[in-house]
Short mmCIF file of the C-alpha atoms (twelve columns), coordinates in Angstrom:
data_MODEL
# 
_entry.id   MODEL 
# 
loop_
_atom_site.group_PDB 
_atom_site.id 
_atom_site.type_symbol 
_atom_site.label_atom_id 
_atom_site.label_alt_id 
_atom_site.label_comp_id 
_atom_site.label_asym_id 
_atom_site.label_seq_id 
_atom_site.Cartn_x 
_atom_site.Cartn_y 
_atom_site.Cartn_z 
_atom_site.pdbx_PDB_model_num 
ATOM 1   C CA . MET A 1   -15.843 -15.498 52.219  1 
ATOM 2   C CA . ALA A 2   -17.765 -11.961 52.740  1 
ATOM 3   C CA . SER A 3   -16.987 -10.339 55.945  1 
ATOM 4   C CA . LEU A 4   -20.473 -8.543  57.055  1 
ATOM 5   C CA . ARG A 5   -20.357 -5.228  59.312  1 
ATOM 6   C CA . LYS A 6   -23.443 -3.411  61.281  1 
ATOM 7   C CA . ARG A 7   -22.792 0.752   60.864  1 
ATOM 8   C CA . ASN A 8   -25.580 3.262   61.808  1 
ATOM 9   C CA . ASN A 9   -27.878 0.830   62.210  1 
ATOM 10  C CA . LYS A 10  -27.815 -0.378  58.442  1 
ATOM 11  C CA . TRP A 11  -25.583 -3.392  57.520  1 
ATOM 12  C CA . GLU A 12  -22.700 -3.650  55.061  1 
ATOM 13  C CA . TYR A 13  -20.679 -6.493  53.336  1 
ATOM 14  C CA . ARG A 14  -17.105 -6.289  52.308  1 
ATOM 15  C CA . ILE A 15  -16.026 -9.419  49.426  1 
ATOM 16  C CA . ARG A 16  -12.574 -9.855  48.044  1 
ATOM 17  C CA . VAL A 17  -12.051 -9.673  44.748  1 
ATOM 18  C CA . LYS A 18  -9.052  -10.557 42.364  1 
ATOM 19  C CA . ASN A 19  -8.723  -8.708  38.915  1 
ATOM 20  C CA . LYS A 20  -8.573  -11.408 36.820  1 
ATOM 21  C CA . GLN A 21  -6.208  -9.155  34.098  1 
ATOM 22  C CA . THR A 22  -3.990  -7.818  36.800  1 
ATOM 23  C CA . GLY A 23  -4.171  -10.922 39.301  1 
ATOM 24  C CA . GLU A 24  -4.329  -7.630  41.916  1 
ATOM 25  C CA . TRP A 25  -6.938  -8.210  45.050  1 
ATOM 26  C CA . GLY A 26  -8.840  -5.729  46.136  1 
ATOM 27  C CA . GLU A 27  -12.019 -5.299  48.205  1 
ATOM 28  C CA . HIS A 28  -15.621 -4.696  46.682  1 
ATOM 29  C CA . SER A 29  -18.141 -3.004  49.701  1 
ATOM 30  C CA . LYS A 30  -22.044 -2.052  50.164  1 
ATOM 31  C CA . GLY A 31  -24.023 -1.036  52.966  1 
ATOM 32  C CA . GLY A 32  -27.560 0.057   53.557  1 
ATOM 33  C CA . PHE A 33  -29.028 -3.057  54.185  1 
ATOM 34  C CA . VAL A 34  -31.342 -3.025  57.012  1 
ATOM 35  C CA . THR A 35  -30.707 -6.664  58.424  1 
ATOM 36  C CA . LYS A 36  -27.980 -8.906  58.344  1 
ATOM 37  C CA . LYS A 37  -29.431 -11.214 56.353  1 
ATOM 38  C CA . GLU A 38  -29.825 -8.786  53.602  1 
ATOM 39  C CA . ALA A 39  -26.139 -8.115  53.668  1 
ATOM 40  C CA . ALA A 40  -25.173 -11.672 53.307  1 
ATOM 41  C CA . LEU A 41  -27.651 -12.723 50.120  1 
ATOM 42  C CA . ALA A 42  -26.081 -9.425  48.848  1 
ATOM 43  C CA . ALA A 43  -22.530 -10.367 49.594  1 
ATOM 44  C CA . GLY A 44  -23.115 -13.914 47.819  1 
ATOM 45  C CA . LYS A 45  -25.138 -12.834 44.898  1 
ATOM 46  C CA . ALA A 46  -21.985 -9.793  44.073  1 
ATOM 47  C CA . GLU A 47  -19.512 -13.206 44.504  1 
ATOM 48  C CA . ILE A 48  -21.240 -15.160 42.411  1 
ATOM 49  C CA . GLU A 49  -21.462 -12.024 39.377  1 
ATOM 50  C CA . TYR A 50  -17.808 -11.172 40.253  1 
ATOM 51  C CA . GLU A 51  -17.002 -14.920 39.268  1 
ATOM 52  C CA . TYR A 52  -18.943 -14.894 35.846  1 
ATOM 53  C CA . PHE A 53  -18.889 -11.667 34.595  1 
ATOM 54  C CA . GLY A 54  -15.420 -10.666 36.626  1 
ATOM 55  C CA . PHE A 55  -16.499 -7.328  37.654  1 
ATOM 56  C CA . VAL A 56  -18.638 -6.024  40.715  1 
ATOM 57  C CA . GLU A 57  -21.379 -3.216  41.145  1 
ATOM 58  C CA . ASN A 58  -19.020 -0.349  42.331  1 
ATOM 59  C CA . GLY A 59  -18.278 1.378   39.375  1 
ATOM 60  C CA . LYS A 60  -14.067 1.345   40.149  1 
ATOM 61  C CA . GLU A 61  -13.677 -1.286  37.529  1 
ATOM 62  C CA . THR A 62  -11.438 -0.191  34.854  1 
ATOM 63  C CA . ILE A 63  -12.605 0.536   31.218  1 
ATOM 64  C CA . GLY A 64  -9.504  -1.729  30.546  1 
ATOM 65  C CA . HIS A 65  -11.049 -4.713  32.068  1 
ATOM 66  C CA . TYR A 66  -14.177 -4.216  32.117  1 
ATOM 67  C CA . LEU A 67  -14.491 -3.451  27.964  1 
ATOM 68  C CA . PRO A 68  -12.115 -6.663  26.959  1 
ATOM 69  C CA . ALA A 69  -14.323 -8.688  29.263  1 
ATOM 70  C CA . TRP A 70  -17.708 -7.370  28.048  1 
ATOM 71  C CA . PHE A 71  -16.650 -8.011  24.516  1 
ATOM 72  C CA . GLU A 72  -15.560 -11.392 24.743  1 
ATOM 73  C CA . LEU A 73  -19.174 -12.305 27.025  1 
ATOM 74  C CA . TYR A 74  -21.495 -10.241 25.223  1 
ATOM 75  C CA . LYS A 75  -20.445 -9.140  21.697  1 
ATOM 76  C CA . ARG A 76  -18.226 -11.622 20.200  1 
ATOM 77  C CA . PRO A 77  -20.418 -14.949 20.183  1 
ATOM 78  C CA . SER A 78  -23.595 -13.145 18.082  1 
ATOM 79  C CA . LEU A 79  -20.705 -11.510 15.419  1 
ATOM 80  C CA . ALA A 80  -19.465 -12.576 12.168  1 
ATOM 81  C CA . GLU A 81  -15.931 -12.982 12.940  1 
ATOM 82  C CA . SER A 82  -15.220 -10.518 10.195  1 
ATOM 83  C CA . THR A 83  -17.382 -8.140  12.303  1 
ATOM 84  C CA . SER A 84  -16.018 -9.360  15.291  1 
ATOM 85  C CA . GLU A 85  -12.148 -8.934  14.106  1 
ATOM 86  C CA . LEU A 86  -13.568 -5.064  13.150  1 
ATOM 87  C CA . GLN A 87  -15.300 -4.410  16.387  1 
ATOM 88  C CA . TRP A 88  -11.884 -5.519  18.172  1 
ATOM 89  C CA . ARG A 89  -9.633  -3.514  16.244  1 
ATOM 90  C CA . VAL A 90  -11.907 -0.299  17.094  1 
ATOM 91  C CA . ILE A 91  -11.367 -1.211  20.764  1 
ATOM 92  C CA . GLU A 92  -8.082  -1.473  20.533  1 
ATOM 93  C CA . LYS A 93  -7.120  1.199   18.460  1 
ATOM 94  C CA . ASN A 94  -9.116  3.742   19.606  1 
ATOM 95  C CA . ILE A 95  -10.854 3.253   23.038  1 
ATOM 96  C CA . LEU A 96  -8.907  1.332   25.040  1 
ATOM 97  C CA . PRO A 97  -5.542  3.386   24.196  1 
ATOM 98  C CA . ARG A 98  -7.591  6.924   25.536  1 
ATOM 99  C CA . TRP A 99  -9.883  4.909   28.642  1 
ATOM 100 C CA . GLY A 100 -8.738  2.266   29.775  1 
ATOM 101 C CA . ASN A 101 -7.002  3.732   32.796  1 
ATOM 102 C CA . TYR A 102 -10.476 5.400   33.665  1 
ATOM 103 C CA . SER A 103 -12.814 3.605   36.160  1 
ATOM 104 C CA . ILE A 104 -16.565 3.358   34.310  1 
ATOM 105 C CA . LYS A 105 -17.620 5.273   36.897  1 
ATOM 106 C CA . ASP A 106 -15.352 8.181   36.147  1 
ATOM 107 C CA . ILE A 107 -16.491 8.760   32.630  1 
ATOM 108 C CA . GLU A 108 -17.895 11.999  32.073  1 
ATOM 109 C CA . ARG A 109 -20.162 13.167  29.028  1 
ATOM 110 C CA . ASN A 110 -18.718 16.351  28.376  1 
ATOM 111 C CA . GLU A 111 -15.234 14.950  28.167  1 
ATOM 112 C CA . TYR A 112 -16.302 12.087  26.021  1 
ATOM 113 C CA . ARG A 113 -17.842 14.769  23.503  1 
ATOM 114 C CA . LYS A 114 -14.711 16.488  23.322  1 
ATOM 115 C CA . TRP A 115 -12.758 13.538  22.653  1 
ATOM 116 C CA . LEU A 116 -15.312 12.760  19.338  1 
ATOM 117 C CA . VAL A 117 -14.460 16.261  18.027  1 
ATOM 118 C CA . GLU A 118 -10.633 15.311  18.288  1 
ATOM 119 C CA . LEU A 119 -11.220 12.315  16.654  1 
ATOM 120 C CA . LYS A 120 -13.378 14.093  13.781  1 
ATOM 121 C CA . LYS A 121 -10.051 15.879  12.763  1 
ATOM 122 C CA . GLN A 122 -8.904  12.005  11.745  1 
ATOM 123 C CA . TYR A 123 -12.065 9.686   10.593  1 
ATOM 124 C CA . SER A 124 -15.038 10.002  8.578   1 
ATOM 125 C CA . GLU A 125 -18.406 10.021  10.554  1 
ATOM 126 C CA . GLY A 126 -18.782 6.380   9.508   1 
ATOM 127 C CA . THR A 127 -15.863 5.619   11.557  1 
ATOM 128 C CA . LEU A 128 -16.794 7.278   14.612  1 
ATOM 129 C CA . ARG A 129 -20.833 6.164   14.470  1 
ATOM 130 C CA . ARG A 130 -18.701 2.446   14.798  1 
ATOM 131 C CA . ILE A 131 -16.617 3.581   17.492  1 
ATOM 132 C CA . HIS A 132 -19.586 5.727   19.497  1 
ATOM 133 C CA . SER A 133 -21.453 2.393   18.715  1 
ATOM 134 C CA . ILE A 134 -19.457 -0.160  20.444  1 
ATOM 135 C CA . PHE A 135 -18.596 2.076   23.661  1 
ATOM 136 C CA . ASN A 136 -21.997 3.180   23.869  1 
ATOM 137 C CA . SER A 137 -23.043 -0.585  23.886  1 
ATOM 138 C CA . ALA A 138 -20.407 -1.537  26.702  1 
ATOM 139 C CA . MET A 139 -21.774 1.276   28.797  1 
ATOM 140 C CA . HIS A 140 -25.481 0.464   28.382  1 
ATOM 141 C CA . ASP A 141 -25.010 -3.039  29.089  1 
ATOM 142 C CA . ALA A 142 -22.375 -1.432  32.184  1 
ATOM 143 C CA . VAL A 143 -26.205 -0.627  33.265  1 
ATOM 144 C CA . THR A 144 -28.753 -2.825  32.360  1 
ATOM 145 C CA . GLU A 145 -26.635 -6.442  32.503  1 
ATOM 146 C CA . PHE A 146 -24.110 -6.017  34.959  1 
ATOM 147 C CA . LYS A 147 -26.001 -2.872  37.490  1 
ATOM 148 C CA . ILE A 148 -21.952 -1.570  37.190  1 
ATOM 149 C CA . ILE A 149 -23.475 2.100   37.478  1 
ATOM 150 C CA . ARG A 150 -26.991 3.440   37.546  1 
ATOM 151 C CA . GLU A 151 -26.689 5.857   34.398  1 
ATOM 152 C CA . ASN A 152 -24.802 5.650   31.175  1 
ATOM 153 C CA . PRO A 153 -23.180 8.752   30.408  1 
ATOM 154 C CA . LEU A 154 -22.622 8.239   26.495  1 
ATOM 155 C CA . ALA A 155 -26.366 7.992   26.165  1 
ATOM 156 C CA . ARG A 156 -27.673 10.750  24.104  1 
ATOM 157 C CA . THR A 157 -24.563 11.786  22.619  1 
ATOM 158 C CA . LYS A 158 -24.528 12.983  19.099  1 
ATOM 159 C CA . VAL A 159 -21.418 12.110  16.777  1 
ATOM 160 C CA . PRO A 160 -20.493 15.450  15.320  1 
ATOM 161 C CA . THR A 161 -21.317 16.036  11.728  1 
ATOM 162 C CA . ASP A 162 -21.195 17.599  8.961   1 
ATOM 163 C CA . LYS A 163 -24.035 19.040  5.933   1 
ATOM 164 C CA . LYS A 164 -20.784 17.326  3.113   1 
ATOM 165 C CA . GLU A 165 -21.228 13.812  5.372   1 
ATOM 166 C CA . LEU A 166 -25.010 13.789  5.654   1 
ATOM 167 C CA . ALA A 167 -25.030 14.524  1.843   1 
ATOM 168 C CA . ASP A 168 -22.397 11.437  1.218   1 
ATOM 169 C CA . ARG A 169 -25.025 9.153   3.680   1 
ATOM 170 C CA . LYS A 170 -27.400 9.457   1.113   1 
ATOM 171 C CA . LEU A 171 -28.751 6.116   0.169   1 
ATOM 172 C CA . LYS A 172 -26.798 5.224   -3.044  1 
ATOM 173 C CA . PHE A 173 -27.511 3.059   -6.037  1 
ATOM 174 C CA . PHE A 174 -27.796 2.759   -10.004 1 
ATOM 175 C CA . THR A 175 -30.902 3.681   -11.371 1 
ATOM 176 C CA . VAL A 176 -32.170 0.688   -14.353 1 
ATOM 177 C CA . THR A 177 -31.426 2.649   -16.779 1 
ATOM 178 C CA . GLU A 178 -27.605 3.054   -15.309 1 
ATOM 179 C CA . MET A 179 -27.636 -0.032  -14.104 1 
ATOM 180 C CA . LYS A 180 -27.613 -1.451  -18.198 1 
ATOM 181 C CA . ALA A 181 -25.500 1.179   -18.743 1 
ATOM 182 C CA . PHE A 182 -22.662 -0.346  -16.317 1 
ATOM 183 C CA . LEU A 183 -23.091 -3.586  -17.271 1 
ATOM 184 C CA . ASP A 184 -23.197 -3.098  -21.013 1 
ATOM 185 C CA . ALA A 185 -19.154 -1.571  -19.677 1 
ATOM 186 C CA . ALA A 186 -18.776 -4.217  -18.267 1 
ATOM 187 C CA . LYS A 187 -18.961 -6.671  -20.648 1 
ATOM 188 C CA . ILE A 188 -16.777 -5.104  -23.156 1 
ATOM 189 C CA . LYS A 189 -13.312 -6.332  -23.560 1 
ATOM 190 C CA . VAL A 190 -10.285 -4.213  -22.731 1 
ATOM 191 C CA . LYS A 191 -7.906  -4.070  -25.547 1 
ATOM 192 C CA . ASN A 192 -4.187  -5.251  -24.880 1 
ATOM 193 C CA . SER A 193 -6.249  -7.183  -21.436 1 
ATOM 194 C CA . LYS A 194 -4.040  -10.375 -20.767 1 
ATOM 195 C CA . TYR A 195 -7.352  -12.454 -19.313 1 
ATOM 196 C CA . LYS A 196 -9.958  -10.623 -21.974 1 
ATOM 197 C CA . ASP A 197 -11.758 -13.397 -22.874 1 
ATOM 198 C CA . SER A 198 -12.236 -13.807 -19.018 1 
ATOM 199 C CA . ASN A 199 -16.106 -12.591 -19.011 1 
ATOM 200 C CA . GLU A 200 -15.431 -13.202 -14.743 1 
ATOM 201 C CA . ARG A 201 -16.221 -10.313 -13.595 1 
ATOM 202 C CA . TYR A 202 -19.249 -9.061  -15.876 1 
ATOM 203 C CA . VAL A 203 -20.563 -12.066 -14.632 1 
ATOM 204 C CA . LEU A 204 -19.815 -11.160 -10.829 1 
ATOM 205 C CA . TYR A 205 -21.640 -7.908  -11.561 1 
ATOM 206 C CA . SER A 206 -24.654 -9.195  -12.789 1 
ATOM 207 C CA . LEU A 207 -25.301 -11.740 -10.195 1 
ATOM 208 C CA . LEU A 208 -24.615 -9.052  -7.648  1 
ATOM 209 C CA . CYS A 209 -27.342 -6.860  -9.554  1 
ATOM 210 C CA . SER A 210 -29.867 -10.218 -9.984  1 
ATOM 211 C CA . THR A 211 -29.619 -11.052 -5.998  1 
ATOM 212 C CA . GLY A 212 -28.636 -8.398  -4.265  1 
ATOM 213 C CA . LEU A 213 -25.862 -10.096 -2.457  1 
ATOM 214 C CA . ARG A 214 -22.998 -7.921  -0.323  1 
ATOM 215 C CA . ILE A 215 -19.523 -8.398  -2.109  1 
ATOM 216 C CA . GLY A 216 -17.817 -11.093 0.755   1 
ATOM 217 C CA . GLU A 217 -20.755 -13.198 0.071   1 
ATOM 218 C CA . ALA A 218 -21.089 -13.519 -3.711  1 
ATOM 219 C CA . LEU A 219 -17.104 -13.600 -3.523  1 
ATOM 220 C CA . ALA A 220 -16.987 -16.614 -1.185  1 
ATOM 221 C CA . LEU A 221 -19.929 -18.682 -3.441  1 
ATOM 222 C CA . GLU A 222 -18.807 -21.815 -4.561  1 
ATOM 223 C CA . TRP A 223 -20.386 -23.737 -7.252  1 
ATOM 224 C CA . LYS A 224 -22.065 -26.255 -5.272  1 
ATOM 225 C CA . ASP A 225 -23.709 -23.222 -3.722  1 
ATOM 226 C CA . ILE A 226 -26.281 -23.295 -6.896  1 
ATOM 227 C CA . ASP A 227 -28.585 -25.515 -7.821  1 
ATOM 228 C CA . PHE A 228 -29.404 -25.255 -11.481 1 
ATOM 229 C CA . ALA A 229 -32.733 -27.608 -11.666 1 
ATOM 230 C CA . THR A 230 -34.540 -25.753 -8.618  1 
ATOM 231 C CA . LYS A 231 -32.950 -22.159 -10.219 1 
ATOM 232 C CA . MET A 232 -32.034 -21.448 -6.470  1 
ATOM 233 C CA . LEU A 233 -28.702 -20.252 -4.517  1 
ATOM 234 C CA . THR A 234 -27.556 -21.073 -1.213  1 
ATOM 235 C CA . VAL A 235 -25.848 -18.090 0.652   1 
ATOM 236 C CA . ASN A 236 -24.335 -19.705 4.019   1 
ATOM 237 C CA . LYS A 237 -20.677 -17.885 3.975   1 
ATOM 238 C CA . THR A 238 -18.634 -14.604 3.163   1 
ATOM 239 C CA . VAL A 239 -14.902 -14.066 2.056   1 
ATOM 240 C CA . TYR A 240 -12.267 -11.408 3.722   1 
ATOM 241 C CA . TYR A 241 -8.742  -10.659 4.022   1 
ATOM 242 C CA . ALA A 242 -7.996  -9.574  8.079   1 
ATOM 243 C CA . ASN A 243 -5.376  -7.072  8.700   1 
ATOM 244 C CA . ASN A 244 -4.307  -7.079  5.026   1 
ATOM 245 C CA . SER A 245 -3.380  -10.753 5.635   1 
ATOM 246 C CA . LYS A 246 -2.459  -12.550 2.742   1 
ATOM 247 C CA . VAL A 247 -4.704  -15.659 3.670   1 
ATOM 248 C CA . ALA A 248 -8.423  -15.410 3.199   1 
ATOM 249 C CA . THR A 249 -10.956 -16.329 5.851   1 
ATOM 250 C CA . VAL A 250 -14.068 -17.991 4.643   1 
ATOM 251 C CA . SER A 251 -16.695 -17.587 7.651   1 
ATOM 252 C CA . SER A 252 -20.235 -17.620 8.151   1 
ATOM 253 C CA . THR A 253 -22.763 -15.122 6.780   1 
ATOM 254 C CA . LYS A 254 -22.541 -11.517 8.762   1 
ATOM 255 C CA . THR A 255 -25.662 -12.816 10.352  1 
ATOM 256 C CA . THR A 256 -28.196 -16.063 11.377  1 
ATOM 257 C CA . SER A 257 -30.702 -14.140 8.994   1 
ATOM 258 C CA . SER A 258 -28.331 -13.476 6.468   1 
ATOM 259 C CA . GLU A 259 -27.893 -17.494 5.593   1 
ATOM 260 C CA . ARG A 260 -30.400 -17.797 2.892   1 
ATOM 261 C CA . ILE A 261 -31.764 -19.909 0.435   1 
ATOM 262 C CA . ILE A 262 -32.736 -17.175 -2.424  1 
ATOM 263 C CA . GLN A 263 -34.658 -17.990 -6.155  1 
ATOM 264 C CA . ILE A 264 -32.412 -16.849 -8.934  1 
ATOM 265 C CA . ASP A 265 -33.577 -15.747 -12.879 1 
ATOM 266 C CA . ASP A 266 -33.487 -18.004 -15.827 1 
ATOM 267 C CA . GLU A 267 -31.633 -15.304 -17.288 1 
ATOM 268 C CA . LEU A 268 -28.924 -15.700 -14.842 1 
ATOM 269 C CA . ILE A 269 -29.048 -19.251 -14.318 1 
ATOM 270 C CA . GLN A 270 -27.776 -18.974 -18.218 1 
ATOM 271 C CA . LEU A 271 -25.389 -16.783 -17.861 1 
ATOM 272 C CA . LEU A 272 -23.813 -18.263 -14.975 1 
ATOM 273 C CA . LYS A 273 -23.945 -21.605 -17.343 1 
ATOM 274 C CA . TYR A 274 -21.386 -20.252 -19.507 1 
ATOM 275 C CA . HIS A 275 -19.455 -19.012 -17.412 1 
ATOM 276 C CA . ARG A 276 -18.619 -22.555 -15.841 1 
ATOM 277 C CA . ILE A 277 -17.592 -23.364 -19.691 1 
ATOM 278 C CA . ASN A 278 -16.044 -20.003 -19.831 1 
ATOM 279 C CA . GLN A 279 -14.201 -20.609 -16.184 1 
ATOM 280 C CA . ASN A 280 -12.728 -23.885 -17.939 1 
ATOM 281 C CA . GLN A 281 -11.359 -22.504 -20.856 1 
ATOM 282 C CA . MET A 282 -9.512  -20.014 -19.061 1 
ATOM 283 C CA . HIS A 283 -8.104  -22.514 -16.796 1 
ATOM 284 C CA . LEU A 284 -6.609  -24.196 -20.320 1 
ATOM 285 C CA . LEU A 285 -5.636  -20.691 -21.409 1 
ATOM 286 C CA . TYR A 286 -3.684  -20.423 -18.088 1 
ATOM 287 C CA . PRO A 287 -2.980  -23.521 -15.919 1 
ATOM 288 C CA . ALA A 288 -2.002  -20.951 -12.845 1 
ATOM 289 C CA . SER A 289 -5.212  -19.969 -12.698 1 
ATOM 290 C CA . ARG A 290 -7.271  -23.072 -11.503 1 
ATOM 291 C CA . PRO A 291 -8.559  -23.676 -8.247  1 
ATOM 292 C CA . LYS A 292 -5.909  -24.331 -5.371  1 
ATOM 293 C CA . ASP A 293 -5.389  -26.631 -2.433  1 
ATOM 294 C CA . VAL A 294 -6.717  -25.459 0.392   1 
ATOM 295 C CA . ASN A 295 -5.806  -27.274 3.311   1 
ATOM 296 C CA . GLY A 296 -6.293  -30.647 1.251   1 
ATOM 297 C CA . LYS A 297 -9.600  -29.895 -1.288  1 
ATOM 298 C CA . LYS A 298 -9.784  -28.244 -4.213  1 
ATOM 299 C CA . LEU A 299 -11.532 -24.363 -4.158  1 
ATOM 300 C CA . PRO A 300 -14.480 -25.272 -6.563  1 
ATOM 301 C CA . LEU A 301 -15.216 -21.460 -6.588  1 
ATOM 302 C CA . LEU A 302 -17.490 -19.453 -8.944  1 
ATOM 303 C CA . PHE A 303 -15.053 -16.486 -9.436  1 
ATOM 304 C CA . HIS A 304 -11.070 -16.749 -8.293  1 
ATOM 305 C CA . ASN A 305 -8.163  -14.229 -8.956  1 
ATOM 306 C CA . TRP A 306 -5.812  -15.455 -11.414 1 
ATOM 307 C CA . SER A 307 -3.739  -17.129 -8.701  1 
ATOM 308 C CA . GLY A 308 -7.138  -19.698 -8.494  1 
ATOM 309 C CA . THR A 309 -7.595  -18.025 -4.508  1 
ATOM 310 C CA . TYR A 310 -10.180 -15.550 -3.533  1 
ATOM 311 C CA . TRP A 311 -10.739 -12.320 -5.149  1 
ATOM 312 C CA . ARG A 312 -10.285 -9.416  -2.855  1 
ATOM 313 C CA . ALA A 313 -12.664 -7.172  -2.122  1 
ATOM 314 C CA . ASN A 314 -11.245 -3.957  -2.649  1 
ATOM 315 C CA . VAL A 315 -9.176  -5.592  -6.123  1 
ATOM 316 C CA . ILE A 316 -12.819 -6.246  -7.451  1 
ATOM 317 C CA . ARG A 317 -14.127 -2.376  -6.142  1 
ATOM 318 C CA . ASP A 318 -10.725 -0.987  -8.265  1 
ATOM 319 C CA . HIS A 319 -12.311 -2.375  -11.609 1 
ATOM 320 C CA . PHE A 320 -15.653 -1.667  -10.760 1 
ATOM 321 C CA . THR A 321 -14.764 2.051   -11.112 1 
ATOM 322 C CA . ASP A 322 -12.678 1.766   -13.598 1 
ATOM 323 C CA . VAL A 323 -16.308 0.311   -15.133 1 
ATOM 324 C CA . CYS A 324 -18.513 3.340   -13.941 1 
ATOM 325 C CA . LYS A 325 -16.022 6.081   -16.003 1 
ATOM 326 C CA . ARG A 326 -16.526 4.109   -18.740 1 
ATOM 327 C CA . ALA A 327 -20.608 3.579   -18.408 1 
ATOM 328 C CA . ASP A 328 -20.089 7.197   -17.553 1 
ATOM 329 C CA . VAL A 329 -22.409 6.325   -14.873 1 
ATOM 330 C CA . PRO A 330 -21.740 7.413   -10.893 1 
ATOM 331 C CA . LEU A 331 -18.653 6.255   -9.482  1 
ATOM 332 C CA . LEU A 332 -20.177 3.813   -6.788  1 
ATOM 333 C CA . SER A 333 -19.168 0.860   -4.855  1 
ATOM 334 C CA . PRO A 334 -19.967 -2.944  -6.009  1 
ATOM 335 C CA . HIS A 335 -22.250 -2.230  -2.467  1 
ATOM 336 C CA . ALA A 336 -24.258 -0.276  -4.708  1 
ATOM 337 C CA . LEU A 337 -25.756 -3.035  -6.408  1 
ATOM 338 C CA . ARG A 338 -26.977 -4.333  -3.360  1 
ATOM 339 C CA . HIS A 339 -29.124 -1.460  -2.788  1 
ATOM 340 C CA . SER A 340 -30.094 -1.413  -6.409  1 
ATOM 341 C CA . HIS A 341 -31.793 -4.647  -6.719  1 
ATOM 342 C CA . ALA A 342 -33.183 -3.777  -3.549  1 
ATOM 343 C CA . VAL A 343 -34.891 -0.552  -4.676  1 
ATOM 344 C CA . HIS A 344 -35.738 -1.910  -7.892  1 
ATOM 345 C CA . LEU A 345 -37.699 -4.796  -6.264  1 
ATOM 346 C CA . LEU A 346 -39.429 -2.052  -4.524  1 
ATOM 347 C CA . GLU A 347 -40.018 0.270   -7.195  1 
ATOM 348 C CA . ALA A 348 -41.670 -3.214  -8.763  1 
ATOM 349 C CA . GLY A 349 -43.849 -3.622  -6.030  1 
ATOM 350 C CA . ALA A 350 -42.570 -5.998  -4.152  1 
ATOM 351 C CA . SER A 351 -43.479 -6.556  -0.498  1 
ATOM 352 C CA . ILE A 352 -40.858 -5.427  2.450   1 
ATOM 353 C CA . LYS A 353 -40.801 -8.869  3.766   1 
ATOM 354 C CA . TYR A 354 -39.618 -10.157 0.341   1 
ATOM 355 C CA . VAL A 355 -37.260 -7.946  0.153   1 
ATOM 356 C CA . SER A 356 -36.093 -8.678  3.466   1 
ATOM 357 C CA . SER A 357 -35.808 -11.914 3.461   1 
ATOM 358 C CA . ARG A 358 -33.771 -11.828 0.243   1 
ATOM 359 C CA . LEU A 359 -31.195 -9.567  1.412   1 
ATOM 360 C CA . GLY A 360 -30.654 -11.530 4.385   1 
ATOM 361 C CA . HIS A 361 -31.771 -8.323  6.877   1 
ATOM 362 C CA . LYS A 362 -32.387 -9.320  10.530  1 
ATOM 363 C CA . THR A 363 -35.834 -8.003  10.783  1 
ATOM 364 C CA . THR A 364 -38.086 -5.979  8.035   1 
ATOM 365 C CA . LYS A 365 -37.545 -2.797  10.315  1 
ATOM 366 C CA . THR A 366 -33.993 -2.918  8.785   1 
ATOM 367 C CA . THR A 367 -34.704 -2.728  5.141   1 
ATOM 368 C CA . ALA A 368 -38.306 -0.587  6.012   1 
ATOM 369 C CA . ASP A 369 -35.451 1.968   7.719   1 
ATOM 370 C CA . THR A 370 -32.514 1.195   4.594   1 
ATOM 371 C CA . TYR A 371 -35.261 2.417   1.617   1 
ATOM 372 C CA . LEU A 372 -37.785 4.628   4.065   1 
ATOM 373 C CA . HIS A 373 -37.323 7.427   0.932   1 
ATOM 374 C CA . ILE A 374 -38.564 4.610   -1.506  1 
ATOM 375 C CA . THR A 375 -41.136 3.098   0.335   1 
ATOM 376 C CA . LYS A 376 -42.384 6.426   1.351   1 
ATOM 377 C CA . LYS A 377 -42.273 7.056   -2.336  1 
ATOM 378 C CA . ILE A 378 -44.247 4.193   -3.175  1 
ATOM 379 C CA . GLU A 379 -46.756 4.752   -0.641  1 
ATOM 380 C CA . GLN A 380 -47.279 8.353   -2.139  1 
ATOM 381 C CA . ASP A 381 -48.049 6.855   -5.558  1 
ATOM 382 C CA . ALA A 382 -50.286 3.671   -4.289  1 
ATOM 383 C CA . LEU A 383 -52.644 7.095   -2.118  1 
ATOM 384 C CA . ASP A 384 -52.321 8.981   -5.646  1 
ATOM 385 C CA . LEU A 385 -53.326 5.750   -7.650  1 
ATOM 386 C CA . TYR A 386 -56.182 5.408   -5.323  1 
ATOM 387 C CA . LYS A 387 -57.143 9.229   -5.171  1 
ATOM 388 C CA . ASN A 388 -57.537 8.772   -8.931  1 
ATOM 389 C CA . HIS A 389 -59.300 6.070   -8.491  1 
ATOM 390 C CA . LEU A 390 -62.346 7.496   -6.322  1 
ATOM 391 C CA . LYS A 391 -62.177 10.481  -8.727  1 
ATOM 392 C CA . ASN A 392 -62.615 8.481   -12.112 1 
ATOM 393 C CA . THR A 393 -64.854 6.175   -10.315 1 
ATOM 394 C CA . LYS A 394 -69.049 6.563   -11.414 1 
# 
């Protein structure tokens, strides 16, 4: 129950609140109201908001209390399980140990900036950006959603960078020639390899080149996801190993928009049919590689390791690097095949909307921003064609 009192011709309310994390009781007060009724209404609103959100509008909430509550309420429900776990690890490992005991109102931009500079000695710019993005988003919501503070002290803070890392961040993809050389190298059977008769990884790389799937999406595919009659591929899940777990986690795709059905070409259809035959042959040669029972049902996977379960992405990355070396192409990662597919589609004249839908991006802006230099080049080429047309037309 709120208590009201008049101070210097203005009304003030006080409410008792219980820290849901520690169980301790405290008081929250706010003044400056012209009438007693205004103060009473504001007190009632504050009590309701505290009951719903778990914090109040005085900025005294600690980061240690606010951030976990914010994450559970505002972030986790909208994230894929793998992304959610990654972001929570960042909060738990990096943000809370340093800032957990600070009140939200006591976070200062200069101190925060110095912290980022210190972190730069331990982490890559990509990791630093992830840390900053999560913390900045939480503080932004403290202003706009919960009205705990008036201004986000982390806004407009720039993540420290250097020229080398700027170069490393450049979009990485294979040219058409490089991609063909890579696939040719992936097809070659490695001498003395135990499973040299398997075409599994070659088919995996071919599928990534032809569809632009994320590696986790491809490794989660089951045979039922392919409709050979209509030549359509359903993408609705991803696989990952959380915290170096020995058991794979299969979850929904990265975002709702990532769930999609895409068309695949005749060449890939034929390759997948051959792969299914080859996979069965390998099961006969190596019975231990047959798909295993998980929760009482078989795993009818397109791609699986020699124990009959999901591949780890890092194992595929290591093999990918070996193939790059054999092909004498840039040492990229499997994700480069996703970028390569998108770039080649755009260069071939596909629309941004089509590419965005095929990749499962949330908006076309995401696609346009990611492949900005490609779209600019295409626009310039189109403009040059237009100018030439005008010159040569009498």
